[in-house]
C-alpha positions in Angstrom: -20.8 16.8 -2.4 -20.5 13.9 0.0 -17.8 11.3 -0.7 -17.6 7.9 1.0 -14.2 6.0 1.0 -14.3 2.3 1.5 -10.9 0.7 1.8 -10.3 -2.9 3.0 -8.8 -3.4 6.4 -5.1 -2.8 6.6 -2.9 0.3 6.6 -1.6 -0.6 3.2 -5.1 -0.3 1.9 -6.0 2.9 3.8 -2.9 5.1 3.5 -2.9 5.4 -0.3 -6.5 6.7 -0.2 -5.8 9.5 2.3 -4.2 12.2 0.0 -7.2 12.1 -2.4 -9.6 12.2 0.6 -7.7 15.2 1.9 -7.8 17.0 -1.4 -11.5 16.4 -1.8 -12.1 17.8 1.6 -9.9 20.8 0.9 -12.0 21.4 -2.2 -15.0 21.9 0.1 -16.6 18.4 0.0 -17.6 16.2 3.0 -15.6 13.1 3.3 -16.3 10.0 5.4 -14.9 6.5 5.6 -16.7 3.2 6.1 -14.2 0.4 6.7 -12.9 -1.9 9.5 -9.8 -3.3 11.2 -6.6 -1.3 11.0 -8.2 1.0 8.4 -10.2 2.6 11.2 -7.0 4.7 11.5 -8.7 6.9 9.0 -10.1 8.6 12.1 -6.5 9.4 13.1 -6.0 11.1 9.7 -8.9 13.4 10.7 -11.9 11.8 9.0 -15.2 10.7 10.5 -15.1 6.9 10.2 -17.8 4.2 10.5 -16.8 0.8 11.7 -18.4 -1.6 9.2 -17.5 -4.7 11.2 -17.4 -3.9 14.9 -15.7 -6.6 17.0 -14.5 -8.6 14.0 -11.1 -10.3 14.3 -9.5 -9.9 10.8 -6.7 -12.3 11.6 -9.3 -15.0 11.3 -10.7 -13.5 8.1 -7.3 -13.4 6.4 -6.4 -17.0 7.4 -6.0 -18.7 4.1 -8.1 -21.8 3.7 -6.2 -25.0 3.3 -2.9 -23.5 4.6 -1.4 -25.2 7.7 -0.1 -23.1 10.5 -1.2 -20.1 12.5 -0.1 -17.2 10.3 -2.7 -15.2 8.3 -2.4 -14.7 4.5 0.7 -12.7 4.8 2.7 -15.9 5.1 1.2 -17.0 1.7 0.9 -14.0 -0.4 -1.7 -14.5 -3.2 -1.9 -12.9 -6.6 -4.4 -12.9 -9.5 -7.4 -15.1 -9.1 -6.3 -16.2 -5.6 -6.1 -12.5 -4.5 -9.5 -11.9 -5.9 -10.9 -14.9 -4.0 -9.3 -13.7 -0.7 -10.7 -10.1 -1.0 -14.1 -11.4 -2.2 -14.1 -13.2 1.2 -13.0 -10.0 3.0 -15.7 -8.0 1.1 -18.4 -10.5 2.2 -17.7 -9.6 5.8 -17.7 -5.9 5.1 -20.4 -5.3 2.5 -23.4 -5.1 4.9 -21.8 -2.6 7.1 -20.6 -0.5 4.2 -24.0 -0.5 2.5 -25.7 0.4 5.8 -23.3 3.3 6.4 -24.0 4.5 2.8 -27.7 4.3 3.2 -27.6 6.3 6.4 -25.2 9.0 5.1 -26.4 9.1 1.4 -23.1 10.0 -0.3 -23.0 11.4 -3.8 -19.9 9.4 -4.7 -18.1 6.3 -3.5 -14.3 5.9 -3.8 -13.2 2.3 -3.4 -9.9 0.5 -3.9 -10.2 -2.3 -6.4 -10.0 -5.1 -3.8 -13.0 -3.9 -1.8 -16.3 -5.2 -3.2 -18.4 -3.4 -0.7 -17.8 0.0 -2.2 -19.3 -0.8 -5.6 -22.2 -2.6 -3.9 -22.9 0.6 -1.9 -22.8 2.7 -5.0 -25.1 0.3 -6.8 -27.6 0.3 -4.0 -27.8 4.1 -3.8 -27.6 4.6 -7.6 -24.5 6.9 -7.3 -21.2 6.7 -9.2 -18.1 5.2 -7.8 -14.4 5.7 -8.6 -12.0 2.8 -8.7 -8.6 3.3 -7.0 -6.0 0.6 -7.8 -3.3 0.6 -5.2 -0.4 -0.9 -7.1 0.9 -3.6 -9.5 -1.1 -6.4 -8.0 -4.5 -4.9 -8.5 -4.1 -2.6 -11.5 -5.3 -5.0 -14.1 -8.7 -4.0 -15.6 -11.3 -6.5 -14.5 -9.9 -7.2 -11.0 -13.0 -5.6 -9.4 -15.2 -7.9 -11.4 -13.2 -10.9 -10.2 -13.6 -9.8 -6.6 -17.3 -9.4 -7.1 -17.5 -12.8 -8.7 -15.8 -14.3 -5.6 -18.4 -12.7 -3.2 -21.3 -14.7 -2.0 -23.2 -11.7 -0.9 -23.4 -9.9 -4.3 -24.6 -11.1 -7.7 -23.6 -10.1 -11.2 -20.8 -7.8 -12.3 -20.2 -4.5 -10.4 -21.4 -1.3 -12.0 -18.7 0.2 -14.2 -16.7 2.9 -12.4 -17.1 6.5 -13.4 -13.3 6.7 -13.5 -10.1 4.8 -12.4 -7.2 6.6 -10.7 -3.7 5.2 -10.7 -0.6 6.4 -8.9 1.9 4.3 -10.8 4.4 6.5 -12.6 4.8 5.6 -16.4 8.1 3.7 -16.0 6.6 1.5 -13.3 3.4 0.9 -15.2 5.3 0.0 -18.4 7.4 -2.5 -16.4 4.2 -4.6 -15.7 3.0 -7.3 -17.9 0.6 -5.9 -20.5 -2.5 -7.3 -18.9 -1.7 -5.8 -15.5 -1.2 -2.2 -16.7 -3.7 0.4 -15.4 -5.1 1.2 -18.9 -7.4 4.1 -19.1 -6.8 5.3 -15.6 -6.4 9.0 -14.6 -2.9 9.5 -13.4 -2.4 10.9 -9.9 0.9 11.7 -8.2 1.6 9.4 -5.2 2.0 11.4 -2.1 3.2 9.4 0.9 0.9 9.2 3.9 2.3 7.0 6.6 0.7 8.3 9.7 2.3 10.8 12.1 4.2 10.8 15.4 6.5 13.0 17.4 9.8 12.2 15.6 12.8 11.0 17.7 15.6 13.4 18.2 18.2 11.1 16.5 16.3 11.2 13.2 17.2 14.9 12.7 20.9 14.4 13.2 23.0 13.6 10.1 24.3 10.0 10.1 28.0 9.4 10.0 27.5 6.8 7.3 24.8 5.9 4.7 21.5 4.9 6.3 19.7 1.8 5.0 16.1 1.3 6.2 14.9 -2.3 6.6 11.2 -2.9 6.9 8.5 -5.5 6.4 5.6 -3.0 6.5 2.7 -2.8 8.9 1.7 -6.5 9.1 4.3 -8.9 7.7 6.7 -8.6 10.7 4.2 -10.1 13.0 3.4 -13.8 13.4 7.1 -14.6 13.5 7.6 -13.1 10.1 10.4 -10.8 11.2 12.7 -13.8 11.5 13.2 -13.6 7.8 15.4 -10.6 8.4 17.9 -12.4 10.6 20.3 -13.5 7.9 20.7 -10.2 6.1 21.1 -8.3 9.4 23.9 -10.7 10.4 25.7 -9.4 7.3 25.1 -5.8 8.1 28.3 -5.5 10.1 30.4 -6.0 7.0 29.1 -2.8 5.4 29.9 0.8 6.4 26.3 1.9 6.9 23.7 2.4 9.6 20.8 0.0 9.3 17.5 1.1 10.8 15.0 -1.8 11.2 11.3 -1.1 11.8 10.0 -3.9 14.0 6.3 -3.4 13.1 5.1 -5.6 16.0 7.7 -8.3 15.4 9.7 -10.0 18.2 13.3 -8.6 18.1 14.5 -11.8 19.8 13.9 -13.5 16.5 16.6 -11.4 14.8 19.4 -13.0 16.8 22.6 -11.2 17.8 22.9 -7.9 15.9 26.0 -6.0 14.8 26.6 -2.6 16.4 25.5 -0.7 13.3 21.9 -1.9 13.5 19.3 0.3 15.2 15.9 -1.2 16.0 12.7 1.0 16.2 9.1 -0.1 16.6 7.7 2.3 14.0 8.4 5.6 12.4 6.4 7.1 9.5 8.2 5.8 6.5 8.4 9.0 4.5 10.0 10.8 7.5 12.5 7.9 7.9 13.3 7.7 4.2 13.9 11.5 4.1 17.1 10.7 6.0 18.0 7.5 4.2 20.2 6.4 1.3 18.4 3.1 0.5 15.7 0.7 1.7 15.2 -3.1 1.9 11.6 -4.1 2.1 9.0 -6.8 1.5 7.4 -5.5 -1.7 4.4 -3.7 -0.4 3.0 -1.2 -2.9 3.0 1.7 -0.4 6.5 1.0 0.6 7.7 0.8 -3.0 6.0 4.0 -4.0 7.1 5.9 -0.9 10.7 4.9 -1.6 10.3 6.3 -5.2 8.7 9.5 -4.0 11.6 10.0 -1.6 14.2 9.3 -4.3 15.6 6.2 -2.5 16.9 3.0 -4.3 15.3 -0.2 -3.0 16.0 -3.9 -2.6 12.8 -6.0 -2.6 12.9 -9.3 -0.7 9.6 -10.9 -1.9 8.1 -13.9 -0.1 5.0 -14.5 -2.2 3.2 -14.0 -5.5 2.1 -10.3 -5.3 5.4 -9.2 -3.8 7.1 -10.9 -6.7 5.1 -8.7 -9.1 6.4 -5.6 -7.3 10.0 -6.9 -7.2 9.9 -7.6 -11.0 8.5 -4.1 -11.7 11.2 -2.5 -9.5 14.0 -4.4 -11.4 12.5 -3.8 -14.9 12.1 -0.1 -14.2 15.7 0.1 -13.0 15.0 1.6 -9.6 16.2 -1.2 -7.5 17.1 -4.9 -7.2 15.5 -7.9 -5.7 16.8 -11.0 -3.9 15.7 -13.8 -1.7 15.7 -12.7 2.0 18.4 -15.1 3.0 20.8 -14.1 0.2 21.0 -10.4 0.8 24.4 -9.2 1.8 27.4 -7.0 0.9 26.7 -7.2 -2.9 23.1 -5.8 -2.6 24.1 -3.3 0.1 26.9 -1.9 -2.2 24.6 -1.9 -5.3 22.0 0.2 -3.4 24.6 2.9 -2.9 25.9 3.1 -6.4 25.4 6.4 -8.3 23.9 4.9 -11.5 21.1 3.4 -9.6 20.4 6.6 -7.7 20.4 8.5 -11.0 17.7 6.2 -12.4 15.6 6.6 -9.2 15.8 10.4 -9.6 14.5 10.1 -13.2 11.5 8.1 -12.1 10.9 10.4 -9.2 10.8 13.2 -11.7 8.0 11.3 -13.6 6.1 11.1 -10.3 6.5 14.9 -9.7 5.1 15.6 -13.2 1.9 13.7 -12.6 -1.3 15.6 -11.6 -1.6 16.2 -7.9 -4.5 14.8 -5.7 -5.8 18.4 -5.8 -5.8 18.3 -9.6 -7.7 14.9 -9.6 -10.1 16.2 -6.9 -11.1 19.0 -9.3 -11.5 16.5 -12.1 -13.7 14.3 -9.9 -15.8 17.3 -9.0 -16.3 18.3 -12.6 -17.2 14.7 -13.5 -19.9 14.4 -10.9 -21.3 17.8 -11.5 -21.5 17.2 -15.2 -23.3 13.9 -14.6 -26.1 15.5 -12.5 
């Protein structure tokens, strides 16, 4: 069987698809990606990848209409209908290249995250099934794919119904969402972190003399001056007996101001490897970051700056696996709370839920049976 994955551009859209892609390939299937932008890093994960939008500058695509300034959408995080409109626009740029790649390769199955309308279009064009892959709280609501399709100018009518939906949200996190946002009817799949790879620095293997707290804004948000939002909380770091490791993610360290001696700056380290050595994490509310923290058994403090991040922050608090606060109000109270045993105990309980979910290999076998039975 040939399987085509079609994530939207952005590592946060690519990385969650990789474990299932790896499992399908390990089961003997051919796997290929058709995508664009940062998601072309699928090639670095070992997959043949077609660039659906060669030469396209996605910073311009993601620039929100009607918003002043020079920062892309990550300075104005959308949710609901606004999120669907944004990714309908993104899908319009990608659909021709995705459909062309599908026509040339003739896959038997398309796997597409909810926010990418090009995947269902390719499946519809070829008359093959597609599997819908919600990435997290902001796109788990049934019907989001239809909303994205309706926002596209290069596709008409509702998308074909997916053959299946696959969700990596553990039960406690799914139940913490509003009823209309829960991934109803989805096949559960254990979230396995994939954050890229590197030769790890030597200091990471040494035990820290004090608790290690990771601070990150993910793969995009720190750019375009976004990292400045961390300056107030890092100025408070010196009041706590902990080591703070900050991933810059392309941000300008000068915007952080004068830092206490217990703050370490790094450009980037795969998050799962970093969290394996950490006691807690402070982050922006990205789905991959949130689920990686849970998979690593690490309490989290979410500092949301927009609508979809607020959804993640609320889910983290309701599930009891962390706290949330405005970026400029994080300090000793939140640092201490992240290190308390009752919070860590609850995180272990939810992590146990994740470990009990079917693995990507289990889901790959289920996918194979579904497609073979339909032939």
